[in-house]
N, C-alpha and C positions, 0 to 999 in steps of 0.2 A: 523660822517659821514654822514650828511644830503646831501641827495640826491645822494650819491655817488654810481654808478652802477659797478657790475660784471657782464659781460654776461648779461645776460637778468634776472638777479634776482632784484627787485627794495627794496629799503632801504626805509624804514620810517626817517622820516629827526630827527636827533637829537639820534637815537638810538646805543646804545654802540654794541661791539662786542657780548656780550651776547644777545642781542636783538634779535627778530622776523622778519623773510623774511614777507616783504608785498606780499601776493601772491594773487591775486583775480582771480578767474578761473570763476566767474559769468562770466564776459564780454568776449571778443574775440580780446583783444587786441594783437599784434604782441608778444610782451614782454612775455603775459601768455602764449600763444601758444609756445612759445620758450622754457619756463621753462619748462613746461610739457614735452618738446619733450627731454630736459636733461634725464628724468626718462628713454627716451630708448634708449640713446646716447652711444657713445663709453664708456669703464670701467675707462677712464682715460682722461679728459682734461688738457693740460696743459693753466692756464691763464696768466701767466708772468713764463718764461724761466729763469734759475738762474743756472749759473755752480755749480755743485757738489764739495762741500767743505769738508775738513777733520775735523772730531769733535775730535778735540785734549784735548779739557778742559771738564772737569765735573761740571755739577752745582748741589753741594753738598745736601743743601737743599737750602729753601727760600732767603737765605743770603750768603752764602759763595759759593765761586766758587775756585776750583783748576786748574791750567794751568802746568803739569808736563813738565819737561823739560826748563821750561822759568824762568830766571832769575829777580825778582822783581825789581832790583836797574836799576833806569834810567829811564827817559819817564814817561808816563802815562796810566793806562788802562782804558777802557770804552768798554761799551756793548752797541753796536747799535742794532736798530731794525725797519724794513720796512714791512708794512701789506701788500705790493703789491708784496714783495720779491724781489725787486728792489737793494738790498744793494749790492755796490764792493768796495774791499777792499787790493788795490795792494801792493804791499810792493814798498816804496818811493814816492807812491802818498797819496792823501786824501782819507777817505773816502766819496762816494758818494750814493744819492740814500736812505738817512736814514729820517725816519719820525722823529728822536728822538734818545734819548741816555739814559744810567745810567751811572753815575759815580763810580768808583769802586776805594777801598782804601785799601793798603795792611793791610793784618791781619797776625800779628806775635804770636798770642793767641795759645792755644794747641787747636786742634780740640775736639769737645763735643766727648765722650767714642762711643756712638753709629756711629757717620760719621767715627771715627778713624778706629773701626772696618768692616763698610760696604764696605770702600773704602780702605782697607789696600792694595789692589793690585796697586791701583794707584804710578806713578812714583814720586818723586821727584820734587817740581817745586812751582811757586810762588802761594800762597794762597790768596784769595781777598776777599772784603767784600760789600757789598750792604751797603749803608747809610740806616740808620732804615726806613726812609719814603719810599726810591726805594723798599723796601722790603714790603713794603704795599700789601698783599694778594691780594685786586683787583687790583690794579696797574699791580703787576708780571702777573697775570692771563690773563690782555691783552697782555701784553708784549711776554707771550709765545706763544701766537696764530701766532706771525708775524716772521719773518724770522729774527734771532737774530745772530749777528757777536761779537766775544772777540777779541778786538782789542789792541796789546800795540802799541802808539805812540811813537814817539821820541818828542825830544822838542817843534820843529816847527810844531808837527800836522799830518805828514807823518806818515804811516803805517810801523811800524817794521816789524811785525809778526800780522796775525789773523787766526782767526778758530773759527768756529762753535760749539757748546758744545752738550755734552750728559747730556740729561734733565730729566731723571728717578728721580735724588735724588730729585730734584726742585718738580717734578709734585709728589711725593710720601711725602712730606712736606706738601704741597698746599694743596692735595685734599685725605688724609688719610682718611678722613671721607665718601668717595664713596665705601671704602671696607663694609658700613653696610648695604649698598643696595642689598637688596634682588629681586628685581623686574626689573634686567636688561633684555633686550628681548622684546620678545612680552607677554602680560597676555590679557586674554580674558573676559567681561564679560559682561554689560551691555553696555560698551563700551570698545573698544579695544585699550591698551595703547601700547605707544613704549618706551624704553629707550636706550640712548647708550652714554656709555662714550668714550667722547673726548674732553677733557679740553682744547685741541691747536688748535682746529677747528675752521675756522673763523664763518663759518656757516654750518648748518645742515638743510636737506631738507629730507621729508619720502616720498617716491614715492607708491604707492600702486598699484597694480594690481588686475582685477580680477579673472584672472586665470594663468596658468604658462609661456602662450606663447603670449598672447594677448598685447598691447600698455599698456601704464599705464593710469588710469582713473584719480588720481589726485595726485596731491603733495603738499604737507604740511609744511607750517615752523616748525619746531623743537624750542623750547625753553630751554635755556640754566639757568641752575642752577650754580651759580658763586661759593658755596660752594662746591661741589662735583666736578664740571665739566662734570655733567652729563644732556644730551640734552633729553627732552622728549616730546610727542605730544599725544594726545587723539583723536580719531576719535569715530563718533555717532555709535550707535549700534554694535552687534558681528559681526567682519568681517570672522569668522571662516571660512577657506577654500578658502579666497585669499591669495596673495602674496604681497611680500612688499622687498625696496633697500633702500638704503640710498645715499643722495648725500651729499659729504663730502667736504666742500672747506679747503684746509688747505696745509700748509708748508711743503713740504716734500724737506729734505735737499738734495735730490739727483736730483731733477728736477725744483724746484722752488712753487710756488703757482700753484697747483694743484685741480680739481673738480675730485673727485672718486667716480662712483659709483659701490656702494658696498656691499656686503649682509651683514647680523648681525653674527658678532662672537658667538653670543649667540640663534644662529638659531635651533630650534628644530627638525625642518626640511625642505628641499629646494624642488624645482623641477629639472629637469632634469640635469644633469652637475653643480650643485649646483648656475644655472643663479639665481635665486630669491630665500627668504627666506620665507617660509610658516607659515601662521596665523592660530595658533590652541592653544586650552588649553587641555594639555595633561594630562588631568583629565576628559576629556569630553568621554561618554560613547561609542559614536561611533567609538573611537581610542582604545578601549580595547576589546580584543578577548573574545567570550563568558565565562565567569566563569573567567577572569581575578584576579578579585578582590579575589576571594575565594578559587584560588591554590597557596598552600603554598609551601614555596621552603622545600628541604629535609633538615632534621635536622641529618646529618652525622658527621657534623662537632661539638665538644664542643670543641675544641681547636686548636690552628693553626697547631700543628704537625699533627694531624687527617687527614690533606688534602693530596689528592693522585691525582694528576691532570693528564689531557689527555690534550695535545696543539693541536688545532685543526682551519684548513683555514676554512671558509663556504664555499667557491667554492669547495675545492679539495674536503671534506665530500661528496658531491654527484655527480659532474658533471661527474663523470665516473660510475654512479650507473646506470644500465639500469633498476633497478628496481623500480626506482623514476620515477614519472610523467614526462616529457619531459619539460612541462612547468616550473617546479620546481626544475630543475639540476641546481645546483650553487645557489642557493636561500635561503633565510633565511627558508620557507615555505619546502624545503624538508625534515626539522626536524618535519615537523609534520606527515609524511607520516610513521607510526609506524610500517607498514608490508615490509617498505625496508630491503634490506640487508643491508645498513649503519645502521639504527637506531637499528635493532636488533643486532649488532656488540654492540653499545652504549648500549643497556639494558643488555646485558650478561658481559659488563665492572659492569656496575652500580651493577650488583646481584653480581659481584665477589667483589667488594670493592671499585671500583671507586669512587671519592665522587664528582671531579669536571670536569667540560670542561670547556678549558680555550682558547676562543676564540681569532685568532688573529684579529687585529686591524677591528673593524666593524663602528667605529665611519665614518663620510663622511670623504673619502680620494681624493686626487687629480689625481692619475694617471692612473686611467681606464678611458674610456670612458662609461657614463653609459647608451648609447642607440648607437647601431650602431658598437660594440666593434665586432673584427674578431675570429676567431680561426683557426688558420694555419692548412691548409690540409697537414699530412705528412704521407707520405706511410709507412705502418707498413712492407713492404719488404725491406726497407734501412738495412744496416749491423748494428750488435751491434756496432761496432767503427766506424761507418760512421761521418762526418762531417754535413751529411745535414739535419738531424733532428734540429740541433740547429742554421743552417742558416735560416731556415723557421722560427722558433721561434724568432729567433732575426730580420729578417726583419721585423716581424709586431708587435714589443714588444712595440711602442708608440702608438698602437692603439689597441693592443689585450686584450682579458676580464681580463687579468691576473696582479696581482701585490700583495705581500705579507698585503700591506697596512701602511706602516709606514712611511706614507707621508701626515701628518692631514692639511684638509681643513676646516672642521667645526668640533669642539671638541664635540658638544650637541646633533649632527644629526646623527640618522643611516645613514652607506653607501648605495646610491641607487643602485649602479649595483647589488647588492645583492635581493633587492625587484621585483617583478615581474613584477609592471609598476611604476618607475623613476619618469616620469611625474606627478604621482598622490603624494601629501607630506604626505597624509594620508597613504597610502600603506604600504612605509617602517615602521611608526611608525607601524600599525597595527599587519605588519609580523614579526618585530624584536620580538614583544611581543608574536606573536604564536612561534617562535620560542624558548623562554626561557619556556613559559608555557611547550610546548613536552618537553623539556629536564627535566624540573623538574618532571613532571609526570611520565619519566623512573626513578626518583631516583635521578637525577645529577642534581647539583648546576652549577649556571652557572658564571666563570668569562669571564672578557674583558682586553686584552692585550692594554694598553694605552699610550700614545706617547706625553707626553706634555713637553719633552725637547727639541721639534724643530719641525718648521712647514714646511710644503710641501716647502715654497719658501716665500721670504720678497719684499721689495722694494715696486716699482712702477708695478710688474708683476701683471696680471689679474688674476691669483690665489692667488695673496695675499692678506689676508683680514683684518690681525690685523695690519700689517706696512702701510697700506693704510689710517688708520684712526687715529691711532696717531703713526706717524711716529719715528722711532727712542726709541721707549720705550719697545714694548714688546718681543724685540731681544736682547741678551745679545751682546755687542760691545767689540771691540778690541780698543787698543790705538789709535788709527786712526779714530776711529768712523765705521769700517765698521762691517759687521756681523759676529761674529764666526761662523764657521761650522765644528767645530771637530767631532759632532755627525753624519756627513757626509751631514746635511742638515743645514738650518737657525734656530741656535741656541736661543731658548727663553731665558728669564730671570726671572726664578719663583723666585729669590730673591727680586724682584719689586713687589708692594703690588698689583698690578691688575692684574699680571699675576698669581700671587700663588691665587689671589681668582677667575680670572677665571678657573683654574686646580682644587679649590677645590667645585665651585660651579658645575663645569662640574661630576666631581664625584659624589656629592650629587644628582646629577638629575640622573644619572644612577642608582644609589640604589635604589633610593626612587622610579622613575619611571617606572623602568623596572626591578625592582628586581633582578640585578646584586648582586652576593652574595661575590665577591674576584675581586681582582684586580693585574694586573701584570703589573709594570712599566718598559717601556722601560728606559734604560741607567739613571735608576734614580738618579745615582751618580751625575749626573748634575745639580740634584736638593737640596737645602739645607733640611738638617733634619727638621729645625724648623718648614717648611711648609707641609712635611709631616706628622707630628705630628699634626700641625691644622688639617691636610684633614681627620687623622684616627677620631680625636675629632667629627668634623663635622660630617662625614658618618656616626659613630656609633650612635650620637644623633640624626641624622635627621629619621635613620631607627628605633632605637630603640635596636639593637642587635649590635654585632660586624661584622663588615664588614673586612673580612682577608685583608690583602697587602702583597705583594710581589714584588721584583723587581731585576733589573740589577744592583748590586753596585759597577760596573766598576771606578775605580779611574784614572781618565784620561785627557785631555784638558787642557783648561785655568782654570780651576776649582779644576784640580787636588790637592792631599794634604792639602786640605782647604784653598787655593790661593784666592777665595772669600769670603767663607761661611763654616761652618760645612756642610758635606757633607750629604748626605742619599748614604752613600757606604759601604761597607763590614764592612772595621775597622772604621768607624764614628757611625754606628747606632746599636750597641749594647747597649741593655736595652731599645730598642724602642718597643720591639714587630712586628717589621715590618722585613720581611724575606728578605734575598739577594742569589743568586744563588751562589753556591759555585765552585769554579774552583778546587779547592785542589783535590780532591777521583776523580773528572771527568775526569782528566790530568793523574791520576796518572792508573785509569782503564783502558783510552784508549788508553794512549801513548803520548809523544809529548804535544805539545801546539794547540788551536784553529787556530791559523796563520799560522801554519806548511806549506810548500809547498814545491815542489821538493823531493828530497831524504830523506827529514826528514818524509814526509808521510811513509815513507815504512822503513825505518832505528830506527824509533823512537818508538819501540813497547812497549805496555802496559802491566799492571798486568792480563789483561785477555785473551790477544792476542798474550801471548808468549815471553815476555821481559827474556831473559836469557834461561829459559827451553825450548823453542819452538824457536829459532832464525829463522828467515826467511834467505832468500839468501843473502840477500844485509845486513842484521842487522850486521853481524860480532862478533867477541863475545864480549859480555856486561859482566862486572865486577858481580860477584854474589850479591854484597852490592848495584846495582841499583835494582835488586829486591826485595831487603828486603825494600829499601827507599820506593819504590812503596806500599809494602805492610803495612809499617806504614800510608803512607798516605790515604790508603783506610781504614783503622781502624778509621783515624780521621775521615773519612765521616761517618761512622758505629755509631759514637761514636757524631753525631752532631755537629760538630765542637765546642766544646765548650770550650771556653777559657781555664776553672780551670780542666777540665779532667785530670788526671794523668792516661798516659800509659806508656807500659814497653815498648822501642823501642828495635830497631834489636842489637844495640850495648851495651844494658844492662842497660842502664840506666833508671831510671824514670824519665819522664818530664811531664809537663802542656801542652795542646796543644798547647798552647801559645806560648811556650818555642822551638815548633821544627818549623824550617826553610820550608817554600816554596817558591819556585821561586827565590832563592837566599836570600831574604831581607823582606819577609812578614811574619808572624805568621801563621801557619797552621791553629791553632783554633782561631777563632775572635767572635763567637759567645758568647751572656752570658745566653740564652735560646733556647732551641728548636725549636721552631716555628720562628726564626731569621736565619735558615739555609735551603735553598731550595737544595736539592739534586738531579742531574742530569746526566746522561751520553751521552744525545742527547737530542734538542731541534731544532729548525726550523733554527738556524742559524748553518753554516758550513755541512759539509759532515753527511749522517745517520750513525749511529753505523756500519751499515751492511756495510756500504761501505769504512768506517774506516779501517774495519776488511778486505774488499778485499786489499788494500793496506798492511797490517802489518800481517797478518797470512801468516803462511808457502802457497806457491801455491797448495801443494799436501793435503790441511786441505779440508775434503771432506764437502760437502754443508750439511749434518745432523751434522757434525761437527760445522760448522759455525753457524746453528740455537742453538746450546746448546752455545756455546760462547755467543752469544746473549742474551742468559738468563740469563749466569753468570751477565752479565749487569745491568739486568731487577732484577737478586736477590740482589744485592749490593746496588740499589739505595732503593730497596723495605723494604728490614733491615736495613736500616741507618735510625738512630732516626733524626726527622724535617720531612720538608715537601717532598712527593717524586712527582717527574716530571717526566713526560713523554711525546715525541713526538707523536702525531698520527700515527698509523701505525709502531711505533716500535715493535708491538707485532706482526705484520705480514711480519716483515724483510724487511720494508720499505727500497728500494732504489731510489737514485735521478739519478742512471748511473754515480755517482762518483762526480755530482755537488758540489761545495763546496760552492755555493752562489745563492739559486734557485728562490731569492725574483721576478724577471721576467723572471722567463725561460717557463711560461705558465703551461697550463695543462697538456702536453707532460711529463715534469719532474717532474709533481708534485703530480702525481696520485695515487691514491688508488685504490685496488682492493679488495672489501667487498665480492667478491667472491672466493677469497682465492687459485686462479690459478696463481697469477705473483706477482711478487713484482719489476717489470720493470727494472731489472738490466739488463745492455746492450743492453740498447736502442737507441745508438747512443752517441757519446762524449757531455759532456753538454757546455754549451756559452762559446765561445772563450774569451768572455769578461774577467771571472773571472778563466778560467782553461786551458787558449789555450796555457799558457807554459808551461803547464804538459801533454800535450796530446803523449807527447812521452812516459811517465810513462803511463796515463790513457789508451791508445789503448791496449796495449796486455792485460790488466788485462779483458776490456771489450770484448776482443775476445773469453775469455777463458770460456766457456760455463760450465766448472765442477762449477766455482763459483756461478751460477744462481743456486738458490735455486729451489726443485720442490714443487707441491703443497702438498707433504706429509710434508714436511719440514717446509712450513710455517702453516700448521694446527698444528703440533707439536709447535711450537713458540705460536702460537695463545692460546692453550691450558695451556701450560707452563705458560705461564704468569696470564693467571686468575687463575691459582694454587697459584701464588704468591701472587698475589691480597688477595686471600683467606684466606692465612696465615697470610698477614698484618693486613686486617681487623678483624681476630679470635682473636686478644689480645690486648691490650692497652702496652703491652710488647715491642710492636715494634715501638709506638709510645706514649714513655714516656713524662709525660707532662712539666718536670721542668729540670732543668738543676741538681739541686740536686738528682733528681729522679734517673739521668742518673749515678752522679757519684756513689749513694748508690747501685742501682743496677746491671749496666753492666759490667761487666769482660770479659777482651779478653785475651785467654789461648794460648798456643803456640807461646809465644813470646820471645824476646830476641835472644842471638845469637845461641843457639842449634834450635833453631824454624825448623820446615818446611815450607819453605817460602812461597809455593804455595798454603796453605791453611790458611784460618780464622777460628779461634773458638771462640766462644763467647758464653757467659753465662747470662742469665737476670734473678735476682732473682723477682719471682710474688710474695712473701708472701703478705698476708695482700692489697694488690693492686687493686684499684677497676678497673674491667673491663679485669686483666688480663686473667682472665678463667684456668689458669696452676698455678701450684705451682712453676713450674721452665720451662725456655726454653731455651735449647743449640742448636745454630745452625752452621753449620760448612758450609765452601764453599770451594771447591777443582777447581781452576782452570788449574790445571795440567791435560794433556793429557793421564796420567795414573792412575789407581786408588791410594789412600793411606789410610795408617793407622796412626792415631794419638793418643798418649797416654798420658791422661791428669789425674795426680796424684788426683788432687782437686776434678773429677769429678764420684771417685767409689761409688760404692755402693749405684748408684741412681735409680728410678724405671722408668727410660725413654722408652717411647715408639716414634716410627716414629709418625709425626704429622698427626691427621685423613687425611688431604687432601693428604697425599703421599699413604694412605693407601685405599683410595677408589678407586674402581673398574673404574671411570671415569678419574683419575689422568692422566695427560701427560708423564711424565717422568718414565716409568714403572722400570728402575735400580734403582731407589731408594727403591721401596719395596722389587726388587731382591737383592740388593747387599748391602744396608747401612745397619750397624751392632753395637750394640754398647754391649760392653763386662763390665759388673758391677764389677766382679771382679779387672778390672786392669785398667778400666777407661779407654779401649781403643775405639776409632772410627775407623770403616771403612766406606768410601766412596767412590762411582765409579769417574770414571773422570768427569772433565766440569760438576760439579753439584754442587746444593745448597738444604741441608738435614737438616731438625728440627727436632730436638727428643724434646718432652714434658715431663713432671712430672704432671699427673694429679692430681687434689688435692683431 
């Protein structure tokens, strides 16, 4: 490549693709100035345009290629390449613009087992092999930096068919040693080091900036390590406080040869709107709040089933709290104001037994302007069923300050919109740590909701990072080479080594540098179980203690049913110790399914809101068997969804939970151990439980009764074996005015009121985009003022919820450690065909059990609107008393102490309507 120029970047004569840029900035040549100017140029520059092409072939490893749908008979297969992306391969014509080619031979042997497994989803077709010399790593490394085209030629040399290739398999084979690199990103000491994995790049340069907004001060050529594909540069001195970007010349299949100005995937912080990456050492004292190294995490969780979680959005927490300083509302620093209403609320939850706060995504996200975002002014005088509120929210949704944050931009950097000054890369680091420190001091562990299953965007988009550095590698592709989007966004491919490494490195950083105690993985079923187990081992090793992992194990999309790998999904994770959210009891408790719309939202009542025993006007007559089946599924949840737990079902049979059918074709019991199940009845997704009950409860249900129904859901969750998970505001009857998907519904529909005066029901119809088709059902409900709770109802729910937390935390019997413990100690009574279907009765034996604190416990949950009496012969002659929480003067539900009774002679329990009652035998 002697003397060849690409734009203003000059090459040393004879330097290979992996060589260095000859950039001398001591002089003032036009080329030098132009090179530096590129650091302040557009995010992408097309150096040689080329039409986008399908990637229908798979480069499996350094030697083998598979082209599904292609017959290997006749003609010849060749792999052409062009450094300048000038290839053209039109059917019927000869290939033009090639710098060279590699010959391919038909491969008739069996694929190696690892390749056959990894690429089992690839359709039938020709398998081709490179000659052994062509498969030489050094040569292939150079070829993979160029435009490549696989061509099936006719005997006369004309093109029969042509495609580009999906190259992840080849890159993972050639550069597997890159997974051992422990210093990707920036490192700071006496020198400042930078490392970027970009094996397909032709050239990479480092742009550095004195601050977050000024022009570049230097551009430095980076050196390529041919063994790993990692580019590196070192600068003299400690550059902490400065900023950087990379200039990457790379062939993008969608565009041609491009020069991308891009931030670091391993950025630890950034300037406003993620324009530049921040240079710093996370161990520096200046980035740690006072006492950071000496502030311990609470020791509340000995085993995963001890976790009781409150899921909270950073902005929701304080933006509506006028007891927080104006500058801190909606920010990390709001958590440092211990005297605010919000922090008093969290402190009370902690005292009652809450163990973890799980924060909705707090890594850098792509959807919220970090400065200059707007908050629409919504008149409070608009009618409860008005479309005006949502219209104002929707009008500004692209520029407002709100999003849930499931749109990852940089995985390793804190989100800037929650910092008091997003322009300062240090602020978000320090303030994030202040938030964690404040929660730890309040007795609450801190969990992060993480989203490694997709990125905000891919391709050559400005907010695409990974795909502009190694095009076509980090994302999962379909059979034509387009990015899969089953998760709603651009799916990542954590089955590829370096995407899995990025995920694992990221979790390790958050756990070590920010003292994150637990992680909740969004759409974890799109990730391999093997990668999650590697992540677990790494995080535990790095921190010196167990890091709790839970996630959504839903089974869908292009990876469903193990199509590409063994998934980290509900039915595939058993035995791993990693928890997944259970929809079994959730659906039975609430009624219907998460995706219901139209009349289904009303007619599909659940166990706590009237199924059969209190039908609403539109539900119609339902068979008694529906209620009995729902009761069985509630018991499944209470037993921790343990596969082998035996339960007498409503038909009188005793079955293991894995043999009870859920959803038509799935086992109701799927966990091997209680820590592998996360029990919940409400989270940020879908309607809140209060709103679901607005649809399902009979309209005549009073607001006080609605609060009682909400606490029935809380009780079932609190008493279920496994992890208990609650959505913030659940305990104060949170409403989103019937919004089924409030991810960008702004502050208006996501508000929390820590003064306990309002739950924001009836504050306008929710956004039309997700709810408009149901406005005819929604508007009459929002107009009904009787559904809206009073402050008294909210206060009751708040206090009753804390009572339930206190009961759960009072005994390990509600948090049994193993499946064997559950099978040995938990018994359900009032089962079979003769049961009272609206009453759950469970007995837990505490004899000799560490932390039990009681000889035994029997709890009863009566979902009926009338009082019930249940006789259990096995419970005769016990020395039961009401749980001390019930008899405390401050107990929220006074009915229990006044009306709940146990008769030892007959074993009969009397319990009030819509109540959860716990009886204990003291040791």
